[in-house]
Steps between C-alpha positions, in 0.01 A plus 500: 500500500651836401543789747209684329259210479215488754523259792212264595354750754503782250327278241239393762426862582472600135249217422297571807464865388365379161196329655222733428249626744196274519719179446706279712804275423636214690847477675595215264387697190716800598795255580459338162497834314812591690675184374469267807163318480558310834572814708160605598595506874796724419254741321293503826813571699597790262149654525487459885836686531386813301585820683303832500712625203348222297141560600403573138551123416149332498597199724130460580429371157709183553316193647579130537442239228148438617404869510527529876652800681770324666710739704659285757655612828301829509190599691156467346499879470752473212294236325188729548701793363589299201137394443390868532754620237374227259138585567581868409628379166171290459664175556252274685643332813267258682482462880769225493738755325472319168509663152362330190800463285289416194334844533772716634825322412742696294609313183846652503678689231381533146769493241 
């Protein structure tokens, strides 16, 4: 990898920013787009470590492979906050914190 090429973290953040409002993507989907299809957990770790200076990155649009809001190790308040952010974008989230991926799943980049 050259000095100027983006690292995995940078690629993840770039692809997360491309998920449009009103859609969600999965951790695995973002990992695959960034070149490491089996690194979904790493994507979760990257998103959970975002600082205030990266608050423009729409981390709330990323869910697990079943469509669940799966923020682990955080209080229910964070999961409720993610749900509220998605609802503001007209993404339906049921009482079990599940999003219908068939309806709201992002199909990725169009080439």
